N, C-alpha and C positions, 0 to 999 in steps of 0.2 A: 504492500499500498504506500502512495507516495505520500510527500509531506502535504501536498495539497488535499489532497483526498481526507487523511487525517485532521486538519484543520478545518474541513468542511463538518464533517461529522461531530467533532468537539463545539463546532458554533450551534449544530442542530441541537445536541443534548443539551446546552446550554440556555439554547431557546425556549426547549420544552416549559409547559406543553401547545405553546405556540407552534401553528404550522403540522399540528398532526392533520392527516389525509381523515376525512369524516365524509358518509355517504352522503351524496347529493338528495336534499331535500328528506333526509333521513334524521335518526336520533342524535342528538348533541350531547358530547359529555358534559358535565357540569362538576362544581367545585364538591359535590359530594364524593365524587371518583378519587380527586385529590386528597382529600380528608381523610379515606379508608386508608389509603396507599402509605398514609401519615402514621396513621395510629396502628395499624398490625406490626405485632412483633415477628420479625425475622433474624435470622441470623446468619451468616455466609456458611454455604454448604449445604443450604435447606431445598429441597423440590417443594413446589407448590401449585396450584390450580386457581384459573380466573375463572369463576363460572358467569356466564353471560359476558365475557368480557368488552364486547363492543368494539371500537375500534381500537383494542389492545391499551390504553389511556392507564390501567392501575398497575397491570403488568409491567408496562414499559417504566412507569414512576417506581415502581418497587426495585427495578435494575439499576436504575439510577441513582439509588437511594443506597442499595447495597448489591455491588456487581457481582457478588459470587452466588447468586442464587440461580435456579433454573426451574420455569415455568413452562405451562402448557396452558393457554387461552381456550375456552370451550365458548362457541358463537352460533346461536342459531341462523340469525340472518345472513344470506350470503353475501351482499355487499358490505356490510359490516367486519365479513370474516376476510374480505379482499382487502380492505382498507386498513385492519390490523396487521396484515399480512405486509402492506406497504410500509407503514410506519416501523415495522419492526426490521425492514431493511434498509429504510433510511436511516435509521439510528443505528445500525450495524449493529442488531441483536440478535439475528437470527441463529445463532448459535446457542443463546439462552433464553429466547422466547420461541415456543411452538405455537402455531396456531392451529386448532382442529373447527370445523364446521360439526355442529351437533346440538342436541335439545337435553338439557338436564333432565326431564322427566324420564328420559331413557337412558342417556347417556351412561357408561360404566369404565372405569380405570382399567387399564392392564397392570398396575400395582399401586401401591399405598404411599403417600405422600406426606409434607410436614406440616403443611399448611393449605387452607384455602381461603378466598376470598372472593366476595361476590358484592354486587352493585344491583339487588334483583329489582323485578316491577314492585312500585311501591302500593298499587291502588288495585283492588279490585275491578272487573269489568262493569263499566255499568255508572262508578264512581269518580267524582272528578272531572274535570274538561275532557271533552273528547279530542284525541290527537289525529291529525291527517297524516295518513300514512299509515299502509301495514308494521312498516319498520318502528316506527316511533310509537304505534297502539302497541305492540309486543315488547316495547323498554319497558314503557311505563305501567301498562296493565298487565294482570295476571290472566295467561290463557294457561296452556296445560303448565307453563313456569311458575307455580305457585310458590309460596315459600315455603310450604312443606316440601316440594318436590327439591327444592334448592340445598335446604336442609339434608335431607335424607342423601341425594347425591353428593354432598360435604362429607356425612358419615361415612358412606362406601367408599370414598376416596382416601379419607384419614387412616393413618396410623394411631393406634391407642396413644392417648395424650396428644395427638395432633391438634392444631387450632384451627379454626373458623372464624373467620371475621366477616362482619358485613355491615351496612348503612341501610338505616330505614327508619321508618316515619313514630315518633313515638306513640301517636293513637292505635298503633295496632299490637304494643308491647305485650298485652295479655293473650294474643293468638299466637302470636310469634315465639313468647316462653311456651305455650303448647305444644307447637310444633316441634320446639329443641329437644323439649324433654322425650317425645316421640323417636325421635332420633338418636337417642342418648346423646344429645351435646349439651354440656353444663355451660351455663354463663358465668363467665369468671370476670371481666371487664364490661363496665359499664360506662360511656358518657354523654350526656346530652349537648347538643350544640343549639346555639340560640343565637338568632341576629343579631339582637342588640341585648346588656344585661337586663332589661326591664321588658322583656319579650319573653313570650313563652317559646321552649324550647319547638324546633322545627326538624331536627333530623337525631336519631342515634346512633352512635356507633358502639359497637359490641363484638368482643371477642369469648369465644367459648371454648372449651375442650372435651375433647371426646373422651367418655367413660371416665370422668373425673367426679371427685365429690364434690357436693354442692357448697356454695361460698363465692359470693358475688360483690366485688369491690367497686363500687361507684365513685368514678374520679371528678376532679374539679369540674365545672360545666367552662366547656369553650364558647368564646363571645367571639363573634367574627367580626363584629362592624363598633366601631366608637365614632364620637362627636353627630353632628348632627346637620341636616339640610344638604347644604353644598358640602358643607365641610367633614360630611361622612365618608369614613376610609376605612380599610382593612385594619382592625386591630393589631397592635404589636404582640399579644398572644396569638391571633391566629397565623402570622408570619412566622413565629419563633417554632409553632407547632406544625405549620407546612408550607415551607418555603417556596413550594412549587406555585403557590398564590400571587405570589409578587411578578411572575411571568405572565398571569392569567390577567392579562387587561380589561376583558370584559366577563364580568361574571356573569356566568347563566345559571337559572336553578329549574330544578324539576320537580317541586313538590308543588 
């Protein structure tokens, strides 16, 4: 690889997450994916899965944060799958991240992994604002990809004491906890995400452990913004927690 090519790759990685290829007119990744990539516990040498990986943003963020990982991304939408493959190539991470097309409802791994991450559809069909396009609809609303199917797929893929981390809506916590219990995944860490300090939580980050004893640690709330009106800005806390947000000039939300 020439010095010019190396410089281009390093520049693309430094520019991340800007510049990622995303399906035309399809689902666009949001800051929740970047927050999840900063929340999950990973260490060098581990293997992992990204269920419903979309354009690959979570897996790529994890590899930029910890280059010693190896991941597989599973994605139902063929256009998103192609985008993820292109992004992986552009960032020169094809030896670290493999993309497969599949449905988490029936996909099964060949072997166990150390961790699983997922940004699953948040809402049930018929709830919330209708999405335009099949790709966006599948990304935002549960069809075959219910949270139960995500949690069972994660449990099947994880080794004993492996970790499953995800982001979801606080309003769905009761059923989420029931689905996790049914899959044999014990919630161990939880962090609520608030837009501002005086607002209700709008997201929840959770990390579970397969076949672990009960015992949940609730971490301090994460406050995304500070200031008011035109002076509203990303908080120092949010930037320290997730440095990728500093490169995300236009925040998009999927809630």
